[in-house]
N, CA, C and O atoms as a printed pandas DataFrame, in Angstrom:
     atom_number atom_name residue_name chain_id  residue_number  x_coord  y_coord  z_coord
0              1         N          MET        A               1   27.980    0.951  234.762
1              2        CA          MET        A               1   26.654    1.202  234.280
2              3         C          MET        A               1   26.743    1.561  232.802
3              4         O          MET        A               1   27.635    2.300  232.387
4              5         N          ALA        A               2   25.831    1.044  232.027
5              6        CA          ALA        A               2   25.861    1.273  230.582
6              7         C          ALA        A               2   25.464    2.709  230.269
7              8         O          ALA        A               2   24.560    3.264  230.894
8              9         N          LYS        A               3   26.138    3.299  229.306
9             10        CA          LYS        A               3   25.872    4.665  228.893
10            11         C          LYS        A               3   24.664    4.666  227.954
11            12         O          LYS        A               3   24.662    3.948  226.954
12            13         N          PRO        A               4   23.626    5.473  228.269
13            14        CA          PRO        A               4   22.443    5.489  227.399
14            15         C          PRO        A               4   22.785    6.117  226.052
15            16         O          PRO        A               4   23.556    7.073  225.968
16            17         N          SER        A               5   22.202    5.563  225.018
17            18        CA          SER        A               5   22.484    6.095  223.683
18            19         C          SER        A               5   21.651    7.344  223.456
19            20         O          SER        A               5   20.495    7.415  223.873
20            21         N          ASN        A               6   22.233    8.307  222.807
21            22        CA          ASN        A               6   21.567    9.564  222.492
22            23         C          ASN        A               6   21.091    9.495  221.041
23            24         O          ASN        A               6   21.920    9.425  220.134
24            25         N          PRO        A               7   19.772    9.512  220.797
25            26        CA          PRO        A               7   19.279    9.375  219.431
26            27         C          PRO        A               7   19.654   10.555  218.548
27            28         O          PRO        A               7   19.647   10.416  217.324
28            29         N          LYS        A               8   19.982   11.711  219.117
29            30        CA          LYS        A               8   20.348   12.864  218.305
30            31         C          LYS        A               8   21.741   12.703  217.700
31            32         O          LYS        A               8   22.012   13.213  216.613
32            33         N          THR        A               9   22.626   11.990  218.410
33            34        CA          THR        A               9   23.988   11.856  217.912
34            35         C          THR        A               9   24.145   10.649  216.996
35            36         O          THR        A               9   25.043   10.633  216.154
36            37         N          THR        A              10   23.301    9.649  217.142
37            38        CA          THR        A              10   23.404    8.467  216.301
38            39         C          THR        A              10   22.273    8.478  215.283
39            40         O          THR        A              10   21.214    7.894  215.510
40            41         N          SER        A              11   22.507    9.145  214.168
41            42        CA          SER        A              11   21.466    9.207  213.143
42            43         C          SER        A              11   21.701    8.091  212.136
43            44         O          SER        A              11   22.799    7.928  211.603
44            45         N          GLN        A              12   20.669    7.346  211.898
45            46        CA          GLN        A              12   20.759    6.246  210.944
46            47         C          GLN        A              12   20.273    6.733  209.591
47            48         O          GLN        A              12   19.200    7.327  209.483
48            49         N          GLN        A              13   21.054    6.483  208.578
49            50        CA          GLN        A              13   20.663    6.834  207.225
50            51         C          GLN        A              13   19.814    5.705  206.662
51            52         O          GLN        A              13   20.236    4.549  206.692
52            53         N          PRO        A              14   18.625    6.014  206.150
53            54        CA          PRO        A              14   17.802    4.951  205.576
54            55         C          PRO        A              14   18.450    4.405  204.306
55            56         O          PRO        A              14   19.052    5.146  203.529
56            57         N          THR        A              15   18.317    3.119  204.114
57            58        CA          THR        A              15   18.886    2.489  202.925
58            59         C          THR        A              15   17.758    2.048  202.013
59            60         O          THR        A              15   16.728    1.543  202.459
60            61         N          ARG        A              16   17.975    2.248  200.752
61            62        CA          ARG        A              16   16.968    1.915  199.753
62            63         C          ARG        A              16   16.938    0.411  199.533
63            64         O          ARG        A              16   17.979   -0.200  199.290
64            65         N          PRO        A              17   15.743   -0.200  199.617
65            66        CA          PRO        A              17   15.643   -1.634  199.374
66            67         C          PRO        A              17   15.935   -1.952  197.908
67            68         O          PRO        A              17   15.694   -1.116  197.037
68            69         N          PRO        A              18   16.444   -3.132  197.631
69            70        CA          PRO        A              18   16.715   -3.491  196.242
70            71         C          PRO        A              18   15.409   -3.572  195.442
71            72         O          PRO        A              18   14.392   -4.066  195.929
72            73         N          GLY        A              19   15.464   -3.080  194.220
73            74        CA          GLY        A              19   14.301   -3.132  193.347
74            75         C          GLY        A              19   13.402   -1.910  193.440
75            76         O          GLY        A              19   12.429   -1.817  192.692
76            77         N          MET        A              20   13.696   -0.963  194.339
77            78        CA          MET        A              20   12.872    0.240  194.478
78            79         C          MET        A              20   13.597    1.406  193.818
79            80         O          MET        A              20   14.805    1.570  193.989
80            81         N          SER        A              21   12.864    2.208  193.071
81            82        CA          SER        A              21   13.481    3.351  192.410
82            83         C          SER        A              21   13.862    4.408  193.443
83            84         O          SER        A              21   13.241    4.517  194.500
84            85         N          GLN        A              22   14.887    5.178  193.118
85            86        CA          GLN        A              22   15.357    6.217  194.027
86            87         C          GLN        A              22   14.289    7.282  194.237
87            88         O          GLN        A              22   14.160    7.815  195.339
88            89         N          GLU        A              23   13.524    7.601  193.202
89            90        CA          GLU        A              23   12.473    8.610  193.313
90            91         C          GLU        A              23   11.389    8.176  194.307
91            92         O          GLU        A              23   10.964    8.966  195.150
92            93         N          LYS        A              24   10.954    6.935  194.205
93            94        CA          LYS        A              24    9.928    6.430  195.120
94            95         C          LYS        A              24   10.466    6.370  196.540
95            96         O          LYS        A              24    9.756    6.701  197.490
96            97         N          PHE        A              25   11.713    5.950  196.691
97            98        CA          PHE        A              25   12.330    5.880  198.016
98            99         C          PHE        A              25   12.413    7.261  198.654
99           100         O          PHE        A              25   12.108    7.411  199.837
100          101         N          ASP        A              26   12.822    8.282  197.883
101          102        CA          ASP        A              26   12.906    9.642  198.400
102          103         C          ASP        A              26   11.534   10.162  198.808
103          104         O          ASP        A              26   11.412   10.855  199.818
104          105         N          ARG        A              27   10.507    9.838  198.041
105          106        CA          ARG        A              27    9.146   10.267  198.362
106          107         C          ARG        A              27    8.671    9.613  199.662
107          108         O          ARG        A              27    8.043   10.270  200.492
108          109         N          LEU        A              28    8.967    8.323  199.841
109          110        CA          LEU        A              28    8.571    7.625  201.066
110          111         C          LEU        A              28    9.314    8.153  202.292
111          112         O          LEU        A              28    8.726    8.276  203.367
112          113         N          VAL        A              29   10.590    8.461  202.141
113          114        CA          VAL        A              29   11.361    9.028  203.254
114          115         C          VAL        A              29   10.801   10.396  203.622
115          116         O          VAL        A              29   10.703   10.726  204.804
116          117         N          GLY        A              30   10.433   11.196  202.621
117          118        CA          GLY        A              30    9.830   12.498  202.892
118          119         C          GLY        A              30    8.504   12.377  203.612
119          120         O          GLY        A              30    8.191   13.197  204.475
120          121         N          GLU        A              31    7.712   11.359  203.268
121          122        CA          GLU        A              31    6.427   11.148  203.936
122          123         C          GLU        A              31    6.626   10.716  205.390
123          124         O          GLU        A              31    5.841   11.097  206.259
124          125         N          VAL        A              32    7.650    9.938  205.657
125          126        CA          VAL        A              32    7.929    9.513  207.029
126          127         C          VAL        A              32    8.385   10.704  207.864
127          128         O          VAL        A              32    8.016   10.818  209.033
128          129         N          GLN        A              33    9.178   11.584  207.276
129          130        CA          GLN        A              33    9.683   12.736  208.017
130          131         C          GLN        A              33    8.595   13.770  208.262
131          132         O          GLN        A              33    8.643   14.480  209.267
132          133         N          SER        A              34    7.618   13.871  207.372
133          134        CA          SER        A              34    6.546   14.846  207.527
134          135         C          SER        A              34    5.228   14.218  207.083
135          136         O          SER        A              34    4.780   14.451  205.961
136          137         N          PRO        A              35    4.603   13.422  207.959
137          138        CA          PRO        A              35    3.385   12.722  207.562
138          139         C          PRO        A              35    2.216   13.677  207.335
139          140         O          PRO        A              35    2.086   14.690  208.024
140          141         N          PHE        A              36    1.378   13.347  206.374
141          142        CA          PHE        A              36    0.148   14.076  206.056
142          143         C          PHE        A              36    0.387   15.517  205.619
143          144         O          PHE        A              36   -0.492   16.361  205.798
144          145         N          LYS        A              37    1.549   15.820  205.053
145          146        CA          LYS        A              37    1.844   17.186  204.647
146          147         C          LYS        A              37    0.894   17.643  203.538
147          148         O          LYS        A              37    0.385   18.763  203.579
148          149         N          GLY        A              38    0.660   16.796  202.565
149          150        CA          GLY        A              38   -0.255   17.144  201.480
150          151         C          GLY        A              38   -1.677   17.331  201.982
151          152         O          GLY        A              38   -2.379   18.239  201.538
152          153         N          PHE        A              39   -2.103   16.481  202.900
153          154        CA          PHE        A              39   -3.448   16.582  203.468
154          155         C          PHE        A              39   -3.614   17.885  204.246
155          156         O          PHE        A              39   -4.651   18.543  204.158
156          157         N          ARG        A              40   -2.579   18.253  205.013
157          158        CA          ARG        A              40   -2.645   19.508  205.765
158          159         C          ARG        A              40   -2.751   20.700  204.820
159          160         O          ARG        A              40   -3.489   21.645  205.098
160          161         N          LYS        A              41   -2.022   20.666  203.707
161          162        CA          LYS        A              41   -2.094   21.770  202.747
162          163         C          LYS        A              41   -3.487   21.885  202.138
163          164         O          LYS        A              41   -3.968   22.993  201.903
164          165         N          VAL        A              42   -4.133   20.762  201.883
165          166        CA          VAL        A              42   -5.501   20.792  201.362
166          167         C          VAL        A              42   -6.442   21.404  202.395
167          168         O          VAL        A              42   -7.300   22.215  202.046
168          169         N          ILE        A              43   -6.290   21.024  203.657
169          170        CA          ILE        A              43   -7.130   21.582  204.718
170          171         C          ILE        A              43   -6.890   23.076  204.850
171          172         O          ILE        A              43   -7.845   23.838  204.993
172          173         N          TYR        A              44   -5.631   23.515  204.805
173          174        CA          TYR        A              44   -5.333   24.943  204.873
174          175         C          TYR        A              44   -5.975   25.679  203.700
175          176         O          TYR        A              44   -6.502   26.779  203.869
176          177         N          GLY        A              45   -5.932   25.085  202.534
177          178        CA          GLY        A              45   -6.547   25.715  201.361
178          179         C          GLY        A              45   -8.055   25.845  201.507
179          180         O          GLY        A              45   -8.624   26.878  201.153
180          181         N          ALA        A              46   -8.704   24.816  202.023
181          182        CA          ALA        A              46  -10.154   24.848  202.206
182          183         C          ALA        A              46  -10.552   25.888  203.253
183          184         O          ALA        A              46  -11.505   26.640  203.049
184          185         N          VAL        A              47   -9.829   25.933  204.365
185          186        CA          VAL        A              47  -10.133   26.915  205.399
186          187         C          VAL        A              47   -9.839   28.327  204.894
187          188         O          VAL        A              47  -10.573   29.265  205.206
188          189         N          GLY        A              48   -8.770   28.477  204.117
189          190        CA          GLY        A              48   -8.451   29.783  203.542
190          191         C          GLY        A              48   -9.513   30.248  202.553
191          192         O          GLY        A              48   -9.868   31.427  202.528
192          193         N          ALA        A              49  -10.018   29.326  201.737
193          194        CA          ALA        A              49  -11.083   29.678  200.798
194          195         C          ALA        A              49  -12.343   30.090  201.550
195          196         O          ALA        A              49  -13.023   31.035  201.152
196          197         N          SER        A              50  -12.653   29.392  202.622
197          198        CA          SER        A              50  -13.812   29.748  203.442
198          199         C          SER        A              50  -13.636   31.139  204.051
199          200         O          SER        A              50  -14.572   31.939  204.058
200          201         N          GLY        A              51  -12.455   31.420  204.554
201          202        CA          GLY        A              51  -12.178   32.740  205.117
202          203         C          GLY        A              51  -12.250   33.835  204.071
203          204         O          GLY        A              51  -12.711   34.941  204.355
204          205         N          LEU        A              52  -11.795   33.533  202.856
205          206        CA          LEU        A              52  -11.841   34.511  201.772
206          207         C          LEU        A              52  -13.275   34.821  201.367
207          208         O          LEU        A              52  -13.622   35.981  201.144
208          209         N          VAL        A              53  -14.105   33.794  201.273
209          210        CA          VAL        A              53  -15.515   34.005  200.941
210          211         C          VAL        A              53  -16.202   34.808  202.048
211          212         O          VAL        A              53  -16.953   35.742  201.766
212          213         N          GLY        A              54  -15.948   34.447  203.289
213          214        CA          GLY        A              54  -16.539   35.181  204.404
214          215         C          GLY        A              54  -16.089   36.633  204.440
215          216         O          GLY        A              54  -16.899   37.530  204.678
216          217         N          ALA        A              55  -14.797   36.872  204.205
217          218        CA          ALA        A              55  -14.290   38.246  204.185
218          219         C          ALA        A              55  -14.937   39.043  203.064
219          220         O          ALA        A              55  -15.262   40.216  203.249
220          221         N          PHE        A              56  -15.129   38.426  201.907
221          222        CA          PHE        A              56  -15.781   39.108  200.789
222          223         C          PHE        A              56  -17.219   39.486  201.140
223          224         O          PHE        A              56  -17.661   40.600  200.857
224          225         N          ILE        A              57  -17.938   38.564  201.750
225          226        CA          ILE        A              57  -19.337   38.814  202.112
226          227         C          ILE        A              57  -19.432   39.946  203.136
227          228         O          ILE        A              57  -20.250   40.852  202.979
228          229         N          PHE        A              58  -18.607   39.902  204.177
229          230        CA          PHE        A              58  -18.691   40.935  205.200
230          231         C          PHE        A              58  -18.165   42.264  204.698
231          232         O          PHE        A              58  -18.618   43.315  205.152
232          233         N          PHE        A              59  -17.220   42.243  203.773
233          234        CA          PHE        A              59  -16.732   43.490  203.179
234          235         C          PHE        A              59  -17.825   44.139  202.336
235          236         O          PHE        A              59  -18.003   45.356  202.382
236          237         N          THR        A              60  -18.558   43.332  201.565
237          238        CA          THR        A              60  -19.648   43.906  200.770
238          239         C          THR        A              60  -20.777   44.408  201.679
239          240         O          THR        A              60  -21.404   45.417  201.359
240          241         N          GLN        A              61  -21.050   43.739  202.792
241          242        CA          GLN        A              61  -22.037   44.250  203.750
242          243         C          GLN        A              61  -21.585   45.583  204.330
243          244         O          GLN        A              61  -22.394   46.485  204.550
244          245         N          LEU        A              62  -20.293   45.695  204.571
245          246        CA          LEU        A              62  -19.746   46.940  205.098
246          247         C          LEU        A              62  -19.876   48.064  204.074
247          248         O          LEU        A              62  -20.227   49.191  204.427
248          249         N          LEU        A              63  -19.593   47.759  202.801
249          250        CA          LEU        A              63  -19.742   48.764  201.748
250          251         C          LEU        A              63  -21.198   49.189  201.573
251          252         O          LEU        A              63  -21.481   50.349  201.274
252          253         N          ALA        A              64  -22.110   48.254  201.760
253          254        CA          ALA        A              64  -23.533   48.567  201.607
254          255         C          ALA        A              64  -24.078   49.302  202.818
255          256         O          ALA        A              64  -25.159   49.885  202.739
256          257         N          GLY        A              65  -23.366   49.293  203.928
257          258        CA          GLY        A              65  -23.800   49.988  205.124
258          259         C          GLY        A              65  -24.813   49.219  205.948
259          260         O          GLY        A              65  -25.496   49.808  206.786
260          261         N          ARG        A              66  -24.923   47.949  205.734
261          262        CA          ARG        A              66  -25.884   47.124  206.473
262          263         C          ARG        A              66  -25.218   46.552  207.712
263          264         O          ARG        A              66  -24.201   45.866  207.613
264          265         N          ASP        A              67  -25.782   46.828  208.872
265          266        CA          ASP        A              67  -25.315   46.273  210.149
266          267         C          ASP        A              67  -23.797   46.412  210.297
267          268         O          ASP        A              67  -23.070   45.426  210.416
268          269         N          VAL        A              68  -23.347   47.663  210.287
269          270        CA          VAL        A              68  -21.920   47.980  210.219
270          271         C          VAL        A              68  -21.142   47.420  211.417
271          272         O          VAL        A              68  -20.061   46.859  211.237
272          273         N          ASN        A              69  -21.671   47.564  212.622
273          274        CA          ASN        A              69  -20.937   47.088  213.806
274          275         C          ASN        A              69  -20.682   45.588  213.756
275          276         O          ASN        A              69  -19.585   45.132  214.078
276          277         N          SER        A              70  -21.682   44.828  213.359
277          278        CA          SER        A              70  -21.532   43.380  213.267
278          279         C          SER        A              70  -20.614   42.999  212.098
279          280         O          SER        A              70  -19.812   42.072  212.209
280          281         N          ALA        A              71  -20.737   43.715  210.991
281          282        CA          ALA        A              71  -19.929   43.401  209.803
282          283         C          ALA        A              71  -18.448   43.652  210.062
283          284         O          ALA        A              71  -17.598   42.900  209.584
284          285         N          ILE        A              72  -18.134   44.700  210.812
285          286        CA          ILE        A              72  -16.722   45.001  211.098
286          287         C          ILE        A              72  -16.097   43.897  211.947
287          288         O          ILE        A              72  -14.989   43.444  211.660
288          289         N          SER        A              73  -16.801   43.466  212.985
289          290        CA          SER        A              73  -16.231   42.418  213.840
290          291         C          SER        A              73  -16.121   41.091  213.087
291          292         O          SER        A              73  -15.137   40.368  213.242
292          293         N          ASN        A              74  -17.121   40.775  212.279
293          294        CA          ASN        A              74  -17.056   39.534  211.511
294          295         C          ASN        A              74  -15.963   39.583  210.445
295          296         O          ASN        A              74  -15.297   38.579  210.192
296          297         N          LEU        A              75  -15.779   40.742  209.821
297          298        CA          LEU        A              75  -14.704   40.902  208.847
298          299         C          LEU        A              75  -13.346   40.728  209.524
299          300         O          LEU        A              75  -12.440   40.120  208.953
300          301         N          ALA        A              76  -13.204   41.257  210.734
301          302        CA          ALA        A              76  -11.945   41.097  211.471
302          303         C          ALA        A              76  -11.664   39.625  211.770
303          304         O          ALA        A              76  -10.520   39.178  211.684
304          305         N          VAL        A              77  -12.699   38.882  212.118
305          306        CA          VAL        A              77  -12.521   37.452  212.387
306          307         C          VAL        A              77  -12.074   36.732  211.113
307          308         O          VAL        A              77  -11.156   35.913  211.151
308          309         N          GLN        A              78  -12.719   37.037  209.990
309          310        CA          GLN        A              78  -12.366   36.379  208.735
310          311         C          GLN        A              78  -10.943   36.731  208.299
311          312         O          GLN        A              78  -10.217   35.872  207.798
312          313         N          LEU        A              79  -10.545   37.987  208.486
313          314        CA          LEU        A              79   -9.170   38.376  208.147
314          315         C          LEU        A              79   -8.165   37.690  209.081
315          316         O          LEU        A              79   -7.057   37.350  208.665
316          317         N          GLY        A              80   -8.555   37.493  210.336
317          318        CA          GLY        A              80   -7.704   36.746  211.258
318          319         C          GLY        A              80   -7.537   35.307  210.824
319          320         O          GLY        A              80   -6.442   34.751  210.912
320          321         N          VAL        A              81   -8.624   34.694  210.353
321          322        CA          VAL        A              81   -8.552   33.318  209.841
322          323         C          VAL        A              81   -7.607   33.261  208.642
323          324         O          VAL        A              81   -6.791   32.346  208.535
324          325         N          LEU        A              82   -7.717   34.233  207.743
325          326        CA          LEU        A              82   -6.831   34.261  206.580
326          327         C          LEU        A              82   -5.370   34.431  207.003
327          328         O          LEU        A              82   -4.477   33.816  206.421
328          329         N          GLY        A              83   -5.132   35.257  208.002
329          330        CA          GLY        A              83   -3.766   35.443  208.489
330          331         C          GLY        A              83   -3.196   34.177  209.100
331          332         O          GLY        A              83   -2.037   33.837  208.864
332          333         N          ILE        A              84   -4.004   33.481  209.882
333          334        CA          ILE        A              84   -3.544   32.228  210.502
334          335         C          ILE        A              84   -3.266   31.174  209.449
335          336         O          ILE        A              84   -2.265   30.462  209.532
336          337         N          VAL        A              85   -4.145   31.066  208.457
337          338        CA          VAL        A              85   -3.944   30.082  207.384
338          339         C          VAL        A              85   -2.680   30.406  206.597
339          340         O          VAL        A              85   -1.908   29.507  206.263
340          341         N          ALA        A              86   -2.464   31.689  206.298
341          342        CA          ALA        A              86   -1.258   32.080  205.568
342          343         C          ALA        A              86   -0.004   31.741  206.371
343          344         O          ALA        A              86    0.988   31.269  205.816
344          345         N          PHE        A              87   -0.055   31.986  207.682
345          346        CA          PHE        A              87    1.084   31.670  208.536
346          347         C          PHE        A              87    1.349   30.165  208.579
347          348         O          PHE        A              87    2.496   29.733  208.471
348          349         N          LEU        A              88    0.291   29.369  208.737
349          350        CA          LEU        A              88    0.469   27.912  208.779
350          351         C          LEU        A              88    0.980   27.372  207.454
351          352         O          LEU        A              88    1.815   26.467  207.430
352          353         N          PHE        A              89    0.477   27.928  206.341
353          354        CA          PHE        A              89    0.950   27.486  205.034
354          355         C          PHE        A              89    2.417   27.860  204.849
355          356         O          PHE        A              89    3.185   27.101  204.258
356          357         N          TRP        A              90    2.802   29.022  205.351
357          358        CA          TRP        A              90    4.201   29.442  205.270
358          359         C          TRP        A              90    5.082   28.514  206.106
359          360         O          TRP        A              90    6.176   28.144  205.678
360          361         N          LEU        A              91    4.605   28.134  207.306
361          362        CA          LEU        A              91    5.362   27.193  208.132
362          363         C          LEU        A              91    5.534   25.848  207.440
363          364         O          LEU        A              91    6.590   25.224  207.542
364          365         N          GLU        A              92    4.495   25.399  206.733
365          366        CA          GLU        A              92    4.554   24.121  206.009
366          367         C          GLU        A              92    5.636   24.161  204.946
367          368         O          GLU        A              92    6.328   23.166  204.727
368          369         N          GLY        A              93    5.790   25.294  204.284
369          370        CA          GLY        A              93    6.760   25.414  203.200
370          371         C          GLY        A              93    8.185   25.615  203.661
371          372         O          GLY        A              93    9.112   25.504  202.858
372          373         N          ARG        A              94    8.384   25.907  204.932
373          374        CA          ARG        A              94    9.730   26.146  205.442
374          375         C          ARG        A              94   10.557   24.876  205.565
375          376         O          ARG        A              94   11.784   24.943  205.634
376          377         N          GLY        A              95    9.912   23.737  205.592
377          378        CA          GLY        A              95   10.641   22.483  205.758
378          379         C          GLY        A              95   11.569   22.211  204.600
379          380         O          GLY        A              95   11.281   22.583  203.462
380          381         N          LYS        A              96   12.678   21.566  204.885
381          382        CA          LYS        A              96   13.639   21.284  203.816
382          383         C          LYS        A              96   13.085   20.200  202.892
383          384         O          LYS        A              96   12.393   19.282  203.331
384          385         N          GLY        A              97   13.399   20.326  201.630
385          386        CA          GLY        A              97   12.959   19.333  200.662
386          387         C          GLY        A              97   11.470   19.361  200.391
387          388         O          GLY        A              97   10.852   18.310  200.219
388          389         N          ASP        A              98   10.886   20.538  200.351
389          390        CA          ASP        A              98    9.445   20.670  200.115
390          391         C          ASP        A              98    9.167   20.382  198.642
391          392         O          ASP        A              98    9.274   21.272  197.798
392          393         N          SER        A              99    8.815   19.158  198.344
393          394        CA          SER        A              99    8.603   18.774  196.945
394          395         C          SER        A              99    7.141   18.677  196.588
395          396         O          SER        A              99    6.817   18.394  195.434
396          397         N          GLN        A             100    6.241   18.900  197.533
397          398        CA          GLN        A             100    4.815   18.771  197.229
398          399         C          GLN        A             100    4.221   20.092  196.880
399          400         O          GLN        A             100    3.027   20.177  196.595
């Protein structure tokens, strides 16, 4: 019976096609290894900005003393969103060869 090949042990090194610059080839290999990395960072930034604006609004409501019970819970939600975005952005940067 034929022995099944293990993809973890047989790693193929990509070869650069003739006529392509090494810089462009490295960028394309990075995109294949981590697709949409730049797009995800933009989404994290937009969600983080939204959370920051919301946290600012609810913090100022809390300082003004308007609807304190609701403002505290909403501020906690916004701070949670900021924490999740920070964690996801940190995970994105942990990858090797983070050139973006």
